[in-house]
C-alpha positions in Angstrom: 83.1 285.6 31.1 83.3 282.7 33.6 86.5 282.4 35.7 88.1 279.0 35.8 87.5 277.1 39.1 90.8 277.1 41.0 91.5 273.6 42.4 92.2 273.5 45.9 95.8 272.4 46.3 95.0 270.1 49.1 92.2 268.3 47.4 94.3 265.1 46.6 96.7 265.3 49.5 94.0 265.4 52.2 90.3 264.7 51.5 91.0 262.2 48.6 93.5 260.2 50.6 91.1 260.3 53.6 88.4 258.6 51.3 90.8 256.1 50.0 92.1 255.2 53.4 88.5 254.6 54.8 87.6 252.6 51.9 90.7 250.4 52.4 89.7 249.9 56.0 86.3 249.0 55.1 87.5 246.4 52.6 90.1 245.0 55.2 87.3 244.6 57.9 84.8 243.1 55.5 87.7 240.8 54.4 88.3 239.7 58.0 84.4 238.9 58.4 84.5 236.4 55.3 84.5 232.9 56.7 87.8 231.2 57.0 86.6 228.4 55.0 87.0 230.8 51.9 90.5 231.1 50.6 92.2 232.7 47.5 93.4 230.6 44.7 96.7 232.4 44.6 97.3 231.2 48.3 96.8 227.8 47.5 99.4 227.8 44.7 101.9 229.4 47.0 101.2 226.7 49.7 101.4 223.8 47.2 97.8 222.7 48.1 95.8 220.9 45.5 92.7 222.4 44.1 89.7 220.8 42.3 86.3 221.5 40.9 83.2 220.1 42.4 79.8 220.0 40.6 76.8 219.6 43.0 73.2 219.2 42.0 71.1 221.5 44.0 68.0 219.5 45.4 64.7 221.6 45.2 62.5 221.9 48.3 59.9 219.3 48.1 56.2 220.4 48.2 53.9 220.0 51.3 51.0 217.7 51.7 47.8 219.1 53.4 44.6 217.5 54.7 41.2 218.9 53.4 41.3 221.3 56.6 44.6 222.7 55.6 46.6 220.8 58.3 50.2 219.8 57.4 50.5 216.0 56.8 54.0 216.1 55.2 56.9 218.5 54.7 60.4 218.8 54.2 63.0 220.4 56.4 66.8 221.3 55.4 69.4 218.8 56.8 73.0 218.1 55.8 75.0 215.1 54.3 78.3 214.7 55.8 81.2 213.5 53.7 84.9 213.1 53.9 88.0 212.7 51.6 89.7 209.8 53.4 92.9 209.9 51.0 93.6 213.5 51.7 93.0 213.3 55.4 95.4 210.3 55.4 98.1 212.2 53.2 97.9 215.1 55.8 98.1 212.9 58.9 101.0 211.0 57.4 102.9 214.4 56.7 102.0 215.5 60.2 100.1 218.3 58.7 97.2 217.4 60.8 97.8 216.3 64.4 94.7 214.0 65.1 94.6 210.3 64.0 91.6 208.9 62.1 90.5 207.3 65.1 90.4 210.5 67.0 88.4 211.9 64.0 86.0 209.0 63.8 85.5 209.2 67.7 84.8 213.1 67.4 82.5 212.6 64.5 80.8 209.5 66.0 80.1 211.3 69.3 78.2 214.2 67.4 76.3 212.1 64.8 75.5 209.2 67.2 77.2 206.6 65.0 79.4 203.9 66.0 83.2 204.9 65.8 84.3 201.8 64.1 81.6 202.4 61.3 83.2 205.9 60.7 86.8 204.7 60.9 86.2 201.9 58.4 85.0 204.5 56.0 87.9 206.8 56.6 90.4 204.0 56.1 89.1 203.5 52.6 91.5 204.9 49.8 88.9 207.2 48.2 88.7 211.0 47.4 85.0 211.2 48.5 82.7 209.0 50.9 79.4 209.9 52.6 79.6 209.5 56.2 76.0 210.2 57.1 72.7 211.5 55.8 69.9 213.7 56.9 71.9 215.4 59.7 70.4 218.2 61.6 72.0 221.6 60.9 73.0 222.0 64.5 75.1 218.8 64.3 76.5 219.8 61.0 77.6 222.9 62.2 79.4 221.4 65.3 81.4 219.1 62.9 82.4 222.0 60.7 83.7 224.0 63.5 86.2 221.0 64.4 87.8 222.1 61.0 88.7 218.6 60.1 90.6 218.5 56.7 88.4 216.9 54.0 85.3 216.8 55.8 82.4 218.9 54.6 78.6 219.0 54.1 76.1 219.2 51.1 72.6 220.3 51.5 69.7 217.7 51.8 66.3 217.5 52.9 64.5 215.3 55.4 60.7 214.6 54.9 58.7 214.7 58.1 55.2 213.8 59.0 54.2 216.0 62.0 51.2 213.9 62.9 53.0 210.5 63.1 51.5 207.4 61.8 48.2 209.4 60.8 47.3 208.2 57.4 50.8 206.8 57.0 50.2 204.0 54.3 48.2 206.5 52.2 51.0 209.3 52.3 53.8 206.9 51.7 57.5 207.4 52.0 60.3 209.7 50.5 63.7 208.0 49.8 67.1 209.6 50.7 67.3 211.0 47.2 64.2 213.1 47.9 61.9 211.1 45.7 58.5 209.5 46.8 58.7 205.7 46.4 55.3 204.7 47.9 51.8 206.0 48.2 50.6 209.6 47.4 54.3 210.7 47.7 55.2 208.4 44.9 52.0 209.0 42.7 52.5 212.7 42.6 56.4 212.7 42.8 56.8 214.7 39.7 54.6 217.5 41.1 56.0 217.4 44.5 59.7 217.1 43.7 60.4 220.4 42.1 63.1 221.3 39.5 66.7 220.6 40.6 69.5 223.2 40.4 73.3 223.0 39.5 76.2 224.4 41.2 79.9 224.3 40.1 82.8 225.7 42.1 86.4 225.1 43.0 87.6 223.8 46.4 90.7 223.0 48.1 91.3 219.5 49.6 90.0 220.8 53.0 86.5 221.4 51.3 86.9 225.2 51.2 85.6 227.3 48.6 88.2 229.2 46.5 87.2 232.7 46.3 88.5 234.1 42.8 87.2 231.0 40.7 84.3 231.1 38.6 81.1 229.8 40.1 78.3 228.6 37.8 74.7 228.4 39.4 71.5 227.2 38.1 69.0 227.6 41.0 66.5 224.9 42.0 62.8 225.6 41.8 60.4 224.3 44.7 57.8 221.6 44.0 54.1 222.2 44.2 52.1 221.3 47.2 48.8 219.1 47.1 45.7 219.1 49.2 44.0 215.9 50.0 40.2 214.9 50.2 41.3 213.3 53.5 39.7 215.1 56.4 41.4 215.0 59.6 38.6 214.8 61.9 37.1 211.7 60.1 40.7 210.2 59.7 40.9 210.6 63.6 37.7 208.6 63.8 39.2 205.9 61.5 42.6 205.8 63.4 40.7 205.5 66.7 38.7 202.6 65.7 41.7 200.8 63.9 43.6 200.9 67.2 40.3 199.7 69.0 39.8 196.9 66.9 43.5 195.8 66.6 43.5 195.9 70.4 40.3 193.9 71.0 40.6 191.3 68.2 44.3 190.6 67.8 43.8 190.3 64.0 46.5 189.8 61.5 45.5 193.1 60.1 42.6 195.6 60.0 41.6 198.1 57.2 39.1 200.9 57.3 38.1 203.1 54.3 35.7 205.9 54.1 34.4 207.7 51.1 31.8 210.2 49.9 29.6 208.1 47.8 28.4 210.8 45.6 31.6 211.9 44.3 34.3 209.3 45.0 36.3 211.6 47.4 38.2 209.4 49.9 37.6 210.8 53.3 39.5 208.5 55.6 42.0 205.8 54.8 44.1 203.5 57.2 45.3 200.1 58.3 47.0 198.3 61.0 49.8 197.4 61.3 51.2 200.8 60.7 54.5 202.8 60.8 56.0 206.1 61.3 56.8 207.4 57.6 59.4 209.9 59.0 61.5 206.9 60.2 60.3 204.4 57.6 63.6 202.3 57.6 62.4 200.6 61.0 59.2 199.4 59.3 58.8 196.2 57.2 57.3 196.3 53.8 54.1 194.5 55.0 53.8 197.2 57.8 54.0 200.1 55.2 51.7 198.3 52.6 48.5 200.2 52.0 45.7 197.5 52.6 42.9 199.7 51.2 44.1 199.4 47.8 46.6 196.5 47.9 44.8 193.7 50.0 43.2 191.3 47.7 40.7 189.1 49.5 37.4 187.1 49.1 34.8 189.7 50.3 32.1 187.2 51.6 28.7 188.5 52.2 29.3 192.2 51.6 29.3 191.3 47.9 25.8 190.1 48.1 25.0 193.9 47.6 26.5 193.5 44.1 24.8 190.2 43.2 21.5 191.4 44.4 21.7 194.7 42.5 22.4 193.0 39.3 19.5 190.7 39.8 17.0 193.6 40.6 18.4 195.6 37.6 17.9 192.5 35.3 14.3 191.9 36.6 15.1 188.2 37.4 14.0 188.8 41.0 12.0 191.2 43.1 12.7 192.2 46.7 9.5 190.2 47.8 10.2 187.0 45.8 10.6 184.0 48.1 13.3 181.2 48.2 13.4 177.8 49.8 16.3 177.9 52.4 16.4 174.7 54.5 19.9 175.7 55.5 21.6 174.2 52.6 21.6 173.9 48.8 23.2 171.3 46.5 24.9 172.5 43.3 26.8 169.6 42.1 29.4 168.5 43.2 29.0 171.0 46.1 26.8 171.4 49.0 26.2 175.1 50.1 25.5 175.9 53.5 24.6 179.1 55.6 26.9 180.6 58.2 24.0 179.6 60.8 23.0 176.3 59.2 23.7 174.3 62.4 21.2 176.5 64.4 17.9 176.4 62.3 16.5 176.5 58.6 15.1 179.6 57.4 12.1 178.1 55.7 11.0 180.2 52.8 12.5 183.8 53.1 12.0 186.7 50.7 15.2 188.1 49.1 14.9 191.1 51.5 14.8 188.6 54.4 17.7 186.5 52.8 19.8 189.7 52.9 18.8 190.4 56.5 19.8 186.8 57.5 22.8 186.9 55.3 21.8 183.7 53.5 24.3 182.0 51.4 21.5 179.5 50.1 19.1 182.3 49.1 22.1 184.3 47.1 23.3 181.4 45.5 19.8 180.9 43.9 19.7 184.5 43.0 23.2 184.1 41.2 22.0 181.0 39.3 18.8 182.8 38.2 21.0 185.8 37.1 23.1 183.5 34.9 26.7 183.5 34.3 27.1 186.1 31.3 25.0 188.7 32.9 26.8 188.2 36.4 30.1 188.8 34.5 28.7 191.9 32.8 27.9 193.4 36.2 30.9 192.0 37.9 33.0 194.2 35.5 30.6 196.9 35.3 30.9 197.4 39.0 34.8 197.6 38.5 36.1 194.2 39.7 38.8 192.6 38.0 40.4 196.1 37.1 42.1 198.9 39.1 39.9 201.7 40.0 42.6 204.5 39.1 42.6 206.0 42.4 45.6 208.4 42.5 47.9 206.5 44.9 50.8 204.1 43.9 50.5 200.6 44.7 46.8 199.7 43.9 46.0 196.0 42.9 43.4 194.9 40.5 42.1 191.9 42.6 41.4 188.7 40.6 38.4 187.1 38.9 38.1 183.7 37.7 38.1 183.7 33.8 34.4 183.4 32.7 35.1 180.2 30.5 36.3 178.3 33.6 33.2 178.9 35.7 31.0 175.9 36.5 27.5 176.0 38.3 29.0 175.5 41.6 31.5 178.5 41.2 28.8 180.8 40.1 26.6 180.0 43.1 29.5 180.6 45.4 30.7 183.7 43.6 27.1 185.1 44.2 27.8 185.2 48.0 31.5 186.5 47.9 33.6 183.5 47.5 36.1 182.4 44.6 36.8 186.1 43.2 39.1 188.2 45.2 38.5 192.2 45.3 40.3 195.1 47.1 38.6 197.4 49.7 38.8 200.2 47.4 37.0 198.3 44.6 34.2 197.1 47.0 33.5 200.3 48.6 33.4 202.1 45.2 30.9 199.5 44.0 28.9 199.8 47.0 28.9 203.7 46.9 27.4 203.3 43.3 24.4 201.6 44.9 24.2 204.4 47.5 24.3 207.3 45.0 21.9 206.2 42.7 23.7 203.8 40.2 26.9 205.9 39.2 30.3 204.3 39.5 32.7 207.1 40.2 36.6 206.9 40.0 37.8 207.4 43.8 40.3 210.1 44.3 42.4 211.4 47.3 44.1 214.6 46.0 41.7 217.6 45.7 44.0 220.1 44.2 47.7 220.9 43.4 49.1 224.5 44.0 52.3 226.2 43.3 54.6 227.5 46.0 52.9 231.0 45.8 49.4 229.4 46.0 48.2 229.4 42.5 45.9 226.4 41.8 47.6 224.3 39.1 45.0 221.5 39.1 41.6 221.0 40.8 40.3 217.6 40.8 36.5 216.9 40.2 34.4 214.0 40.5 34.6 211.7 37.6 31.8 209.4 36.8 32.9 206.3 35.2 29.4 204.5 34.1 25.9 204.2 35.2 25.8 200.6 36.5 22.2 200.4 37.7 19.2 202.5 37.4 18.2 204.7 40.3 15.2 202.7 40.8 17.1 199.5 41.4 19.5 201.5 43.6 16.7 202.7 45.7 15.4 199.0 46.0 18.8 197.7 47.1 19.2 200.6 49.5 15.7 199.7 51.2 16.9 196.1 51.6 20.2 197.2 53.2 18.1 199.6 55.6 16.3 196.4 56.7 19.6 194.5 57.1 20.6 197.2 59.7 17.1 197.7 61.3 16.0 194.2 61.6 18.9 191.8 60.6 22.7 190.7 61.0 23.5 194.5 61.0 21.8 195.8 63.9 24.8 196.9 65.9 25.2 199.7 63.4 22.0 201.4 64.2 22.1 205.1 64.9 19.0 206.5 66.6 17.3 209.1 64.2 19.3 208.0 61.2 18.6 205.6 58.5 21.6 203.5 58.1 22.1 200.9 55.1 24.6 198.2 55.5 25.8 194.7 55.3 27.8 192.4 57.1 30.4 190.0 55.8 32.3 186.8 57.2 34.4 185.1 54.6 36.3 181.9 55.1 39.9 182.1 54.2 41.6 179.5 52.0 44.2 177.5 54.0 47.3 177.7 51.9 48.4 174.2 53.0 45.3 172.3 51.9 43.8 174.6 49.2 40.5 174.2 51.0 38.4 176.8 53.0 39.6 177.1 56.7 37.2 176.3 59.2 39.1 178.7 61.7 40.4 181.6 59.9 37.9 184.4 58.5 37.9 187.8 57.2 35.1 189.8 59.0 33.8 192.8 57.4 31.0 195.4 57.5 30.0 198.1 55.1 27.4 200.9 55.5 26.3 204.2 54.3 24.1 206.9 55.8 21.8 208.8 55.8 20.5 206.1 53.5 18.1 208.6 51.7 20.9 211.0 51.2 24.2 209.5 52.0 27.1 211.7 53.1 29.6 208.8 54.0 30.2 205.1 53.1 32.5 203.1 55.2 34.2 199.6 54.9 35.7 197.8 57.7 37.9 194.7 57.0 39.4 192.5 59.8 41.6 189.9 58.7 41.8 186.8 61.0 40.3 188.1 64.2 41.1 186.1 67.5 38.4 187.6 69.5 36.5 186.2 72.4 33.4 187.7 70.6 34.0 185.4 67.5 34.7 186.2 64.0 31.4 187.4 62.5 31.3 190.8 60.6 28.3 192.2 62.2 29.5 191.7 65.8 33.0 192.9 65.1 32.7 195.4 62.3 29.3 196.8 63.2 30.1 198.9 66.2 33.3 200.5 64.7 31.2 201.4 61.5 28.6 202.8 63.6 31.2 205.0 65.6 32.7 206.4 62.4 29.6 207.4 60.7 27.9 208.7 63.7 30.9 210.9 64.5 31.1 211.9 60.8 27.4 212.9 60.5 27.7 215.0 63.8 30.8 216.6 62.4 28.7 217.3 59.3 26.1 218.8 61.4 23.8 215.9 61.2 21.5 215.5 63.2 23.0 218.3 65.3 23.6 221.3 62.9 26.9 223.5 64.0 24.7 226.6 64.6 21.9 224.9 66.4 20.3 227.0 69.0 19.5 223.7 71.2 20.5 224.1 74.8 22.3 221.5 77.0 21.8 220.4 80.5 25.0 218.9 81.9 23.2 217.8 85.2 19.5 218.0 86.3 20.3 221.1 88.4 21.8 223.0 85.6 19.7 225.5 83.7 19.3 224.8 80.1 21.5 227.4 78.5 24.0 226.5 75.9 27.5 226.9 77.3 30.2 228.5 75.2 34.1 228.4 75.0 35.9 230.9 77.1 39.1 233.0 76.3 41.9 230.9 77.2 45.0 232.3 79.3 48.0 229.8 78.7 49.7 228.5 81.8 53.0 229.5 80.3 54.5 230.3 76.9 54.7 227.2 74.7 58.0 226.3 73.1 59.0 224.2 70.0 56.4 221.3 69.3 54.0 222.4 72.2 50.5 223.9 71.9 47.9 225.4 74.3 44.8 223.2 75.0 41.7 225.3 73.7 38.5 225.5 75.5 35.9 223.1 73.9 33.0 223.9 76.0 29.5 223.8 74.2 31.0 222.9 70.7 29.6 220.3 68.4 31.7 217.4 67.1 32.4 219.2 64.1 33.5 222.4 65.6 35.7 220.5 68.3 37.2 218.3 65.7 38.2 221.2 63.4 39.9 223.1 66.5 41.8 220.1 67.8 43.0 219.1 64.3 44.4 222.6 63.6 46.2 222.5 67.0 47.7 219.0 66.0 46.0 217.3 69.1 44.5 213.8 69.0 41.1 213.0 70.5 38.8 210.4 71.7 35.0 211.3 71.3 32.3 209.8 73.4 28.5 210.6 73.5 26.7 213.2 71.4 25.5 216.6 71.2 27.7 219.5 72.7 31.0 219.2 74.6 30.5 219.1 78.4 33.7 217.7 79.5 37.5 217.7 78.4 40.4 215.6 80.1 42.9 218.4 79.8 42.1 221.7 81.1 41.9 224.6 78.6 45.2 226.6 78.8 47.5 223.7 79.5 50.5 223.5 77.5 51.3 220.0 76.0 53.1 218.5 73.3 51.5 218.4 69.9 50.0 214.9 69.3 48.7 214.5 72.9 45.3 212.9 73.1 42.3 214.7 74.8 39.2 212.8 75.8 36.1 214.9 75.0 32.6 214.0 76.4 29.5 215.3 74.7 26.1 215.7 76.3 22.6 214.9 75.1 20.6 218.0 73.9 17.5 219.2 75.5 15.0 221.0 73.5 
């Protein structure tokens, strides 16, 4: 038989009370650690302080935007909104329960926020229970403000959209407003994916913006948005940005637009324009500076459009590349006289269609257009996508403008054939030219490659979307051969790349004078388009220069050929053509050097980089592709010159510099 356990008579009086005592101490200590901003509801009632319920929408974290290499182009960081309760603050000052004046408060807040004292004081003088004082305030500034313990002044959570690479692809990316929604560009088109799901929070506060401890809180947490990866490649985009700056500097043009595309898929590889802006601080830019000219600029294309007219006529069989046309320098199509850009220099005699394209003859192409006829011309005009939006996935695309077919006279058709009357957008034109480059298929252009969830799951993977077969492969091949001749022997010769077949076309279009309604004799749009390698194209480029003011004139071949060449040449080397990234070729830096391919060395930083800084990598012996990838990941800008392998860089490896710093990189010729 078990004996009953005899309780220790000191059980309650010693051990238990020690336990209870320690627990109370812990609770008291923990209570003291709770922020002074949290109070008991019962305390408020005893002190006669008003309490109220506040409902707050919880903004979700917006998804990031990456380029094709995985570099961050846009991301959101946490910031604060500073608000005030002017009425309560005024009452407490009047009752002398708060010693400072509103002017004192405005000075303190203004010095931290960097806002004029009067601006803040005017807001504090309003008879309101709530007013916003500042948006997107850095966390450290918000903490300094809360440390002042000013009655009625508080914070709410916000996000600030930042673009780490500055104006890089700014017009394509677009902007995000203070409410966290995209309103332009990719940010707008994919806003539903990027924004996420808002949450909700309800709690009671006193008039000093302090949370009340024992009141019911209702919370519905927010869900972060998805992220998107673009087809834009930072290396190619760098080439685009560099040429935009160079053209703008040398031509003083009203605007410059460059677009690069994979002609076989419709993937946009590079997109940019000047003027430009910093999307992080978009309020400082005008709407015109933010406009994405690649999709919104509507203009008469001039001679680059001859590719479309010629392709349609070849497809219909009304001409052959070797057919001849009379070209004395002018053509009368009542009631107009059509002339060539060089008609004041010499007549062309009887050139073939191919030679007419090489010479960029308006007279020849006008005859081609008339031979094709109005109805077939309009059939191909629309088949190539003109007059309607391409459907590219960026907000702000325009459709261009084509004259209604029933209003077209013979003179209109003749001038339409060489790129006047109808207006197009750069994205329409390069999409159409890419159809010629790829064998005749029109693809819908796109700039977002995939959409992923916050944990990396792919929600949507974009794929090339063929719209229609516009011309046959045979016709596309014929026109490509013609465009090769334009570059090798004609007006496009400045785009020649040794060892690579380039197909291209120049364009110089007169602008309409808005005062007279007639074509201007001084204002032009110069353009150049090309794709390469012609037999297996990897990239197509269109350069458009609006109203150049250059000593070199206004011709598309002169102004647009060299930058187009630079972008294509850089891109092909980046892709490993003609220099493969794993080539075993050797390089001689000077005649006395041995022909041994150099290679990068391990880098020892001069010091530890701090926020916003990176270490310059060693690029020795790398190809353009390899150097571009490394510099893009380091968020460093670059200027490339030469070809082959890196033999010189302007900043020493190991140096610590600010992100976005430009490095000049020189490449040497290869020695087999």
